[in-house]
C-alpha positions as CSV (number, residue, x, y, z in Angstrom):
1,M,65.8,163.2,122.5
2,N,68.8,162.4,120.3
3,N,68.0,159.3,118.2
4,I,71.2,159.2,116.2
5,K,72.5,155.6,116.0
6,R,75.8,155.3,117.7
7,P,78.7,153.3,116.1
8,L,78.8,149.6,116.8
9,V,81.5,148.6,119.2
10,S,82.8,145.0,119.3
11,I,84.1,143.9,122.6
12,I,86.3,140.7,122.5
13,T,87.1,138.5,125.5
14,P,89.3,135.4,125.2
15,V,89.0,133.0,128.0
16,Y,91.0,130.0,129.1
17,N,90.1,128.3,132.4
18,G,88.7,131.6,133.7
19,E,85.7,130.3,135.6
20,K,86.7,132.3,138.7
21,Y,86.3,135.7,137.1
22,I,84.5,135.4,133.7
23,A,81.0,136.0,135.0
24,E,82.1,139.2,136.7
25,T,83.7,140.4,133.5
26,I,80.7,139.5,131.4
27,E,78.4,141.4,133.8
28,S,80.6,144.5,133.6
29,V,80.3,144.5,129.8
30,L,76.6,144.0,129.9
31,A,76.3,146.9,132.4
32,Q,77.8,149.5,129.9
33,N,75.7,152.6,129.5
34,Y,76.1,152.3,125.7
35,E,73.7,150.2,123.8
36,N,75.2,149.5,120.4
37,I,77.7,146.7,121.5
38,E,78.3,143.3,120.2
39,Y,80.1,141.1,122.8
40,I,82.2,138.2,121.5
41,I,83.7,135.6,123.8
42,I,86.2,133.0,122.5
43,D,86.6,130.0,124.7
44,D,90.2,128.8,124.1
45,G,89.7,125.1,125.0
46,S,89.0,125.6,128.7
47,S,89.1,122.5,130.8
48,D,87.2,124.1,133.7
49,N,83.6,125.4,133.8
50,S,84.3,128.6,131.8
51,L,82.4,127.6,128.7
52,T,79.4,126.5,130.8
53,I,79.3,129.8,132.5
54,V,79.7,131.8,129.3
55,E,76.9,129.9,127.6
56,K,74.4,131.0,130.2
57,Y,74.7,134.4,128.6
58,S,74.4,133.2,125.0
59,E,71.2,135.2,124.4
60,K,73.1,138.4,125.0
61,I,76.6,137.6,123.6
62,S,78.2,135.6,120.8
63,V,80.1,132.6,121.9
64,F,82.8,130.7,119.9
65,S,84.9,127.7,121.0
66,Q,88.2,126.4,119.7
67,K,90.9,124.0,120.7
68,N,93.5,125.6,122.9
69,Q,95.7,127.8,120.7
70,G,96.6,130.7,123.0
71,E,95.3,134.1,123.7
72,A,96.5,135.7,120.5
73,A,94.8,133.2,118.3
74,A,91.6,133.5,120.3
75,V,91.5,137.3,120.1
76,N,92.1,137.1,116.3
77,K,89.2,134.7,115.9
78,G,87.0,137.1,117.8
79,F,88.3,140.0,115.7
80,N,87.5,138.1,112.5
81,H,83.9,137.6,113.7
82,S,83.5,141.3,114.7
83,N,81.4,143.8,112.9
84,G,82.1,146.9,114.9
85,D,83.6,150.2,113.8
86,Y,85.5,150.2,117.1
87,I,87.2,147.3,119.0
88,C,88.0,146.7,122.6
89,V,89.7,143.6,124.0
90,V,88.7,142.9,127.6
91,N,90.5,140.1,129.4
92,A,88.5,137.5,131.1
93,D,89.7,138.6,134.6
94,D,89.7,142.3,134.1
95,P,86.1,143.8,134.5
96,I,85.5,147.3,133.1
97,Y,83.4,150.2,134.5
98,P,80.0,151.2,133.1
99,K,81.0,154.4,131.3
100,L,84.1,153.0,129.4
101,I,82.5,152.5,125.9
102,S,80.4,155.7,126.0
103,R,83.4,157.8,127.0
104,A,85.6,156.2,124.4
105,T,83.2,156.4,121.5
106,Y,82.5,160.1,122.3
107,Q,86.2,160.9,122.0
108,L,86.8,158.8,118.9
109,E,83.7,160.4,117.2
110,S,84.9,163.9,118.2
111,D,88.3,163.7,116.5
112,D,88.9,162.0,113.1
113,N,92.6,162.0,113.7
114,L,92.3,159.6,116.6
115,V,92.8,155.9,116.0
116,A,92.5,154.9,119.7
117,V,91.7,156.2,123.2
118,Y,92.7,154.7,126.5
119,P,91.6,155.4,130.1
120,D,93.3,155.3,133.5
121,W,92.7,152.0,135.4
122,H,92.6,150.3,138.7
123,Y,95.1,147.7,139.7
124,I,92.9,145.2,141.7
125,D,93.5,142.0,143.7
126,E,91.8,138.6,143.4
127,K,88.7,139.8,145.3
128,G,88.4,143.0,143.2
129,N,89.8,145.3,145.9
130,I,91.6,148.3,144.6
131,I,95.4,148.1,145.2
132,R,96.2,151.3,143.4
133,T,95.2,153.6,140.6
134,N,97.2,153.7,137.5
135,Q,97.2,157.2,135.9
136,C,98.4,156.6,132.4
137,K,100.9,158.9,130.6
138,E,99.7,161.3,128.0
139,Y,100.2,159.8,124.6
140,D,103.4,160.4,122.8
141,F,104.5,158.0,120.1
142,R,108.1,158.9,120.3
143,V,108.1,158.3,124.1
144,M,106.5,155.0,123.6
145,L,109.0,154.0,120.9
146,E,112.2,155.4,122.4
147,Q,111.5,154.5,126.1
148,H,109.9,151.2,125.3
149,I,106.8,152.1,127.3
150,C,103.4,150.6,126.6
151,I,101.4,153.7,127.3
152,P,97.8,152.5,126.5
153,G,96.5,149.8,128.8
154,P,93.3,148.0,129.8
155,G,90.2,149.5,128.4
156,T,91.8,150.8,125.2
157,V,89.3,151.2,122.3
158,F,90.5,151.6,118.7
159,K,89.2,152.0,115.2
160,K,89.0,148.7,113.4
161,S,89.9,150.4,110.1
162,A,93.3,151.5,111.4
163,L,94.6,148.0,111.3
164,K,94.3,148.0,107.5
165,N,93.5,144.3,107.2
166,E,96.2,143.1,109.6
167,N,95.4,140.7,112.4
168,L,94.7,142.3,115.8
169,R,97.3,140.1,117.4
170,D,100.6,139.1,115.8
171,L,101.0,135.4,116.3
172,R,104.8,135.7,116.4
173,Y,104.5,137.0,119.9
174,K,103.0,135.6,123.1
175,H,103.8,138.3,125.7
176,V,104.1,141.6,123.9
177,T,101.1,141.5,121.6
178,D,99.5,144.7,123.2
179,F,102.7,146.7,122.8
180,D,103.0,145.5,119.2
181,L,99.4,146.6,118.5
182,W,99.9,150.1,119.9
183,L,103.1,150.6,117.9
184,R,101.3,149.5,114.7
185,L,98.3,151.7,115.4
186,G,100.7,154.6,116.2
187,L,101.8,154.5,112.6
188,Q,98.3,155.3,111.5
189,G,97.3,158.2,113.7
190,N,97.1,159.7,117.2
191,M,95.9,158.2,120.5
192,K,94.4,160.1,123.4
193,R,94.2,159.4,127.1
194,I,90.8,159.6,128.8
195,P,91.6,161.1,132.3
196,E,89.1,158.9,134.1
197,V,89.4,155.4,135.7
198,L,87.3,153.2,133.5
199,A,89.0,149.8,133.5
200,T,90.9,147.3,135.7
201,W,93.8,145.0,135.6
202,R,93.7,142.1,138.1
203,D,96.8,140.6,139.9
204,H,96.2,137.1,141.0
205,A,98.2,133.8,141.6
206,E,97.2,132.3,138.2
207,G,98.8,135.2,136.4
208,S,102.1,135.2,138.3
209,T,105.3,135.6,136.3
210,S,107.7,132.7,136.3
211,S,111.4,132.8,135.5
212,G,110.8,130.8,132.3
213,R,108.2,133.3,131.2
214,N,110.6,136.2,132.0
215,A,113.1,134.7,129.7
216,S,110.5,134.5,126.9
217,I,109.4,138.1,127.5
218,A,113.0,139.3,127.4
219,S,113.6,137.8,124.0
220,E,110.3,139.2,122.6
221,Q,111.2,142.7,123.7
222,I,114.1,142.7,121.2
223,T,112.3,140.8,118.4
224,L,109.4,143.2,118.6
225,I,111.5,146.3,117.9
226,E,113.6,144.6,115.2
227,N,110.4,143.6,113.4
228,F,108.8,147.0,113.9
229,F,111.7,148.8,112.1
230,A,111.6,146.2,109.3
231,R,108.0,147.1,108.4
232,P,107.7,148.4,104.8
233,D,105.2,151.1,105.9
234,I,107.3,152.8,108.6
235,Q,107.9,156.4,108.0
236,S,111.5,157.4,107.4
237,E,111.3,160.0,110.2
238,F,111.2,157.2,112.8
239,Y,114.5,155.6,111.8
240,K,116.4,158.1,113.8
241,Y,114.9,156.6,116.9
242,K,115.9,153.1,116.1
243,A,119.2,152.9,118.0
244,Q,117.6,154.3,121.2
245,S,114.6,152.1,120.8
246,L,116.7,148.9,120.4
247,S,118.9,150.0,123.3
248,M,115.9,150.2,125.6
249,A,114.6,146.9,124.3
250,Y,117.8,145.2,125.3
251,Y,117.8,147.1,128.6
252,Y,114.3,145.9,129.5
253,A,115.2,142.4,128.3
254,A,118.1,142.4,130.7
255,A,115.8,143.6,133.5
256,F,113.4,140.7,133.0
257,V,116.1,138.0,133.4
258,V,118.5,139.7,135.8
259,E,117.2,137.9,138.9
260,T,117.6,134.5,137.2
261,H,121.4,135.2,136.8
262,N,121.3,133.9,133.2
263,I,124.2,134.7,130.9
264,P,121.8,136.4,128.4
265,A,121.1,139.2,130.9
266,R,124.7,140.4,130.7
267,R,124.7,140.1,126.9
268,Y,121.5,142.1,126.6
269,L,122.8,144.8,128.9
270,L,126.1,145.1,127.0
271,K,124.2,145.3,123.7
272,S,122.0,148.0,125.2
273,F,125.1,150.1,126.1
274,M,126.8,149.5,122.8
275,L,123.8,150.6,120.8
276,K,123.9,154.0,122.6
277,F,127.7,154.2,122.9
278,F,127.7,152.8,126.4
279,W,125.0,154.7,128.1
280,P,121.2,154.4,127.3
281,K,119.5,157.7,127.3
282,Y,116.8,156.6,129.8
283,F,118.9,154.3,132.0
284,Y,117.8,156.0,135.2
285,S,114.1,156.2,134.3
286,S,113.5,153.4,136.9
287,Q,115.7,153.7,139.9
288,K,114.8,150.3,141.2
289,R,115.5,148.6,137.9
290,S,118.8,150.5,137.4
291,W,120.1,149.5,140.8
292,K,119.2,145.8,140.0
293,L,121.2,145.9,136.8
294,I,124.2,147.7,138.4
295,A,124.3,145.1,141.2
296,F,124.1,142.4,138.6
297,I,127.0,143.8,136.5
298,I,129.3,144.3,139.5
299,G,128.3,141.1,141.1
300,L,129.7,142.0,144.6
301,P,128.1,141.6,148.0
302,L,128.5,145.3,148.5
303,S,126.5,146.1,145.4
304,K,123.7,143.8,146.7
305,A,123.7,145.5,150.0
306,L,123.5,148.9,148.4
307,Y,120.6,147.8,146.3
308,K,118.7,146.5,149.3
309,K,119.4,149.7,151.2
310,Y,118.6,152.3,148.6
311,A,116.3,150.7,146.1
312,G,114.9,147.5,147.5
313,E,111.8,149.1,149.0
314,K,111.2,151.6,146.2
315,S,108.9,151.1,143.2
């Protein structure tokens, strides 16, 4: 029997008023077929029974509480208390499957050039029923940067050392902290897809997107890319992708607010076009989104009718 001690993996779960799903998520972590795990849960000032539920597992996990400061601050607190070689953030409502950590650590231990690995995942509903399977793209840093695509998703496990003393979450952001993390890690090494469904992402009413949240996300899309290219450690070879990356950031910003008919949507879209001399390289990467934006620009009943006919029912 192989008695080699496996690397310690720290799993961090921030929870705020998550009484409906937190027990299921805790059980999914405790059910991992990998023994060397420390599980850290940060209660971010919940006003429901989340903390009471979590404390029932206190013999098996580490529990910390704080006044409500938001998900990013909660994750950072967990990260600061972590001792693992590898880190995985598991949302309070997104249970993972039993083989996630064992599969991830095997891949990370097999290739020193990897800084992170990520699995495919199930999109589930409130009751845990599978809505669809998300097969992630193979990792390509240029694609992630140029097309503004957050390739890794739920269940991503990464090397703690790759952050080089930076916080796990950047507190300047509220909605794009994951994408920011993957971009920062991408500067340090490669990532790899695990072609197996090992995690979930839950869609439920409490997580619905509001128009106000959309406007906030839109702004952060742009700020994220501007800040990324202002980093002192960014390699010079990446600067040639800056215009395209910013163009897509403005494009996605416009897409987030187009249905609210706010003036910034037109400004974002115009900026996207101007950055790439009028036509973003990946404008047609999403047919539905492109039709929405075209309809928004034209602003005619005919354009809306065309959108409903040709793109309204497509994903």
